N, C-alpha and C positions, 0 to 999 in steps of 0.2 A: 484597523481591524483588531480583534481580540488577540491576546498574547499568543496563544497556541497557533492561531491562524498565521501569524507572522513567520513562523518556522517554515511554512509552505514556500515563502519567497526565498528563504535561505536555500532550500533544496533546489529551487528553480535556478538560482544563481550558479550552483554547482553544475547543473545540467547545461547551462549556457557556456561555462568554461570548457566542459568536455566537447560540446558541439563545435567550438571554435578551434579545436586542435586539428592539425593536419591528419592525424591518425585516429580521428574520433570514432568512438564505438557507435554512436547514434547522432542524428542531427535534429535537435529540437530548436527549430527556428523561432519558436514562440517564447522560449525560456527567458531571454533577456527582457522581453516586454513584461511578462508577469512577475519577474523578479524585482524589477524597478530598482531604485537606489537602495531601498530597505534591504533587499535580498543580499546585495553585495556588502553592505555594512555588516550584516549579521554573519555572512560568510567569513569576513575578516575577524569578527568577534569570536566566532566559534571555531576558529582554525585549530588544527592539531588533531591528534588521536585518529589519524587516518580517515577523517570524515570525507574529504573530497574524493579520494579514490573509491571509498566505500559507496558513496552516493552514485558515482558513475557505474560501478559494478551492479548495484541494486537496480538501477534504472534499466541496464541492459538485460539483466537476468529476467526481470519482470516483463520487459518488452518481448523477449523470446517466449516466456511462458504464456503471455496473453495471445500472441500471434499464433503459436502452436495450438493452443486450446481451441480457438475459434476455427482454425483451419482444419484440424484433424478431428475435433470432437463435435463439430457442427453446432456449437452453442451460439445462440444469436442474441442473448441478453447478458450484458456485462455490467456489474455494479462496482463502482469504486467507492469504498467506505472511507470517509474523511479524504475526499479527492484532492483537496488543497488546490495547488496550481498545476495539477497534472494536465498535460496537453495530448495525451495519447489519442483521444478522439480525433484530433486534427492531423496527427502526424503518422499514425500507424496505418498499414495497408489492410484495412478492415474489409471482409467480404460484404457484398451487398446484403442488406436486410438486417444488419446488426443494430441493436439499440443499446446505447450507453447511458447509464444512470450515474450521476455524480452526486453523492451525498456529502453535505458539509453544512457548516453554520451559515446562517443567512448573510452575515456581514461579508464572509469570504466569497460566497457565490456572487454577491452583488459586485464586489470589487473586481472579481475575475471577469464578470460579464462586461464591465466598463472597459477593462484593459483589452479585451479581445473583440470589442464591438465591431471593429472594422475588418475583422478576419472573415473571409467567406466560409460558409458551411460546406464541408466536403459532401459530394453527392453520394447517394447510395447508403447512407447511414443516418441515424437519428440520435440526438443527445437531449437528455432531460436532466437539468439540475434540480435537485430535491433538497430543499432547506429543512434540516432536522437537527434535533439535539440527540446525539447518539447515546447520551446517558439516560434518555427516556425511551418512550415507545416510538419507534420510527417506521415499522414495517407497514403501518396503515398508509402513511404518506407515500411510501414507495409504491404500494399497490395503486393508489390513486393516480400516480404518475404514469401508470400503464404496465408496470412490472407484473408478470404472471407467475404465480408460485408453482403452477403445475408444469412449467417448462424448466429445463436445466439452466443454471446460472453459473457464470464465472464471477466469483467474488474476489476483489483485490483489496487487501488490507496492507497498505504500504506506509511505513513511517508512523504508525499509530500506537501499536500495542505498548511500547515502552513509556508512553505518556499516561497510561491508565493503571490504576491499582489492580492487583491480581483478580479480585472478585469481578471487576468490570471486564477484564480480559476474558475470563472464562465465560461470563454471561454473554458477551458479544459473540464469541466463537460458537458457543452452543446455540445461540439464537440463529446464527447463519445456517448451522446444520439443521435445526428444527424446521426452518421454513423452506429448505431446499428440496427440489425434486431430484429423483435419481439422475445420475450422471453429472451432477453439479461438481464444480471444481473450486478450490480455494487456493490463492497464491498470496504470499506476503513475506514479512520479515519479523524477527524478534531478536532480542539480545540475551546474553547470559547474565545471571545475577552478578558474576564476577566483574562484568563491565561497569556495573554501578558502584563497585567497591575498589576499583583499581586506583591507586594513588596517582598514577600518571594522568588519569582522566579528571582529576579534581577541578582544575581550572575550567575545563570545558563544561563539566556538569554544574559547577557553581554559576557560570555565566548563564546557562539555561535556567537554573532555578531563580537567579536574580531577575531574569526577564519574565518570570511567571510560567516557565515551561519545564518544570522538573521532570526528569526521567524517574519512573516509579517502579517499573516491573522488568524483571529478567528471569530467565530459567536456564538451568543447565541441561534440562531434559525437554527440548521442544517437541520431540516425537511423542512423549507421553502426554504433554499438554494437549496436543492436537488429537490424539486418540481419546483422551478423557472428554473432549468437547465435541466428539462426533465426526472427526476427520481422520482418514487413513493416509499418512504421509506417503506420497509417491517418491519424493526426494527431499532431503534436507542438506543443504550445502553451506559451507563457510566460505567467505571471500578468500581466494587463493587456491581453493580446491578445484579440481576439474569440473568444468561447467559453471564456475563462478569465479573466474580469474580474469579472463579477457586481456591479460597483459597489463593489468592496472594495480594489482595488489603487491605492495613492496615489502611485505613482512612474511616471515615463515609462519606456517600453520601448524601449531603443536597438535598432536593426536588428542582426541576427545578424552582419553584416559588421564591426561595431565590436568590436575585440579587447579582451580583459581586462575584460570586464563580468561581474560576478556575475549568474548567471542560475539560475532553476529551470525545469525542463521537466516538463510533464504529458503523458502519452502514452497512446494506445490503439493496439494492434497486432493484426494477424491473423497466424496461423501461416503461415510461408512454405511453399510447396508442396514444396520440397526436403526438408523435415523430415518429410513424411508417411510416408516409408518407415520411419523410426525409430519413429514412433508406431504404425504397423501391426505392426511386429515386437514392440513392447511389448505390444500388445493380444493377440497370438497366443501369448505366453508362457503355459505351463501354470500354473494357480493352485494353490498348496499348500493 
């Protein structure tokens, strides 16, 4: 698979380790399969910088955000942007009638399909893999797969934004807002700029760059980034804070006022009302 796609197996390996703990936060019985040997080799190569506990926390945070959103908000279409080796379609307790769309590169989706070919499809839900290049136009392919722009969507952007340059991050988030119907929700993660500049992270970041997966983007103001791109933050939490700890984060969490601290942010957002006109226009476009 392409270089960036291999990092999906790295994160799957971390999920497998968490799932095998007696006090596990979640049980991803598919993680070891999709991680394969490559994932565990990369997990060892990228060790350090709190990556393993962070990946467990991020998974649990987004599991809860996804489950809560579909249960309480009544959303029945969920789109995973750069889905990677995510297995939530198989392992989360989805309500009947949910349709999951997984967007990623063709090579990754093909590899994932082969790895999970023998797994039964859970009843009451539908999954559509959608092969796209997220740096180009992709909404047309998503609509062709059955996604309906006039219905609210839960968008999940996990483990992606730090691989993109800032203009691509802003374009992606703004596109999600522009095509979203009222009551849509966005959940995901982003890192601080200081995380890219921390001397203690240099071996980890160099290994990523050497493997063709450099981290490019971070922000000290995730709330402003989200507001600027059409999203109203419901919550932004750092690992170790209430609601994003789960007994896994081993480090103190300095206040946001302390400068030059490497940080990760987990967020859940609602669509800003100012973007509803764009969503309505998208919904009213004639379909081919």
